[in-house]
C-alpha positions in Angstrom: 106.3 36.6 80.3 107.7 39.7 79.7 105.7 42.3 78.3 104.9 44.9 76.9 101.9 46.8 78.6 100.5 48.2 75.7 100.3 44.3 74.8 99.3 43.6 78.5 96.0 46.3 78.3 95.8 44.5 74.2 95.8 40.7 75.4 93.4 42.0 78.3 90.8 43.6 76.0 90.9 41.4 73.4 90.3 38.2 76.3 87.6 40.7 78.0 85.8 41.4 74.7 85.7 37.3 74.0 83.4 37.0 77.1 81.4 39.9 77.0 80.7 37.6 73.6 80.0 34.2 75.5 78.3 35.2 78.0 76.0 37.3 75.7 76.3 34.2 73.5 75.4 31.7 76.8 72.5 34.0 77.3 70.7 33.8 74.0 71.3 30.1 74.2 69.7 30.1 77.9 67.0 32.5 77.3 65.9 30.5 73.8 65.7 27.0 76.0 64.4 28.4 79.1 68.0 28.2 81.7 69.3 30.0 83.7 70.3 33.0 82.5 73.1 36.4 83.1 71.5 39.1 84.6 71.4 42.0 83.0 74.1 44.0 85.4 76.9 41.2 84.6 76.3 41.9 81.2 76.9 45.0 81.7 79.9 44.8 84.3 81.9 42.4 81.1 81.0 45.8 78.7 81.9 48.4 81.6 85.3 46.4 82.8 87.0 46.9 78.5 84.3 43.4 77.1 82.0 47.3 75.4 82.8 45.8 71.2 82.2 41.9 72.0 79.2 42.9 74.1 77.9 45.3 71.1 79.5 42.5 68.3 77.6 39.5 70.8 74.3 41.8 70.4 73.8 42.6 67.1 75.4 39.2 65.7 72.8 37.5 68.2 69.5 39.4 68.0 70.0 39.4 71.9 68.8 42.7 73.7 68.3 44.8 70.3 65.5 46.4 71.5 66.0 45.6 75.8 65.6 49.1 77.5 67.4 50.7 79.4 69.7 48.0 78.7 70.5 49.5 75.6 71.1 52.1 76.5 73.1 52.1 78.8 75.7 49.0 76.6 75.3 52.2 73.9 76.5 54.9 76.8 79.4 52.6 78.1 80.5 51.8 74.2 80.5 56.0 73.8 83.0 56.5 76.9 85.0 53.7 75.6 85.6 55.4 72.1 86.3 58.6 73.8 88.6 57.3 76.6 90.5 55.7 73.4 90.5 58.7 71.6 91.5 61.0 74.7 94.6 58.8 74.2 95.5 58.0 71.4 95.5 62.0 69.7 97.9 63.7 72.2 96.7 66.7 71.0 93.3 66.3 72.2 94.7 65.3 75.2 96.6 68.2 75.6 93.5 70.4 75.6 91.3 68.9 77.7 94.5 68.4 79.9 94.6 71.7 79.3 90.9 73.2 80.4 91.1 70.9 83.2 93.8 72.8 85.2 94.7 76.0 83.4 98.2 77.3 84.2 
């Protein structure tokens, strides 16, 4: 399979978000049924490695861990980091300004 890097990255993000949503879904069902739970650390790691949108959608759609602190704050921080990184990557002018600030000539 010869995919361009952007397409490969898009597939990775889709898989990461699907995995994060699935983990929230499974954890919610296990919580309702008294089963073995997925650790908060695992849920946050899935969000950190590209699944923040799927995690946020799962959290809100399933009403799962919506008031649990500091979990909620950590998940929001990860999502904010992803939005900031995507903005810097997608807006070349902003990226240039930040690089000029970081390494003035």
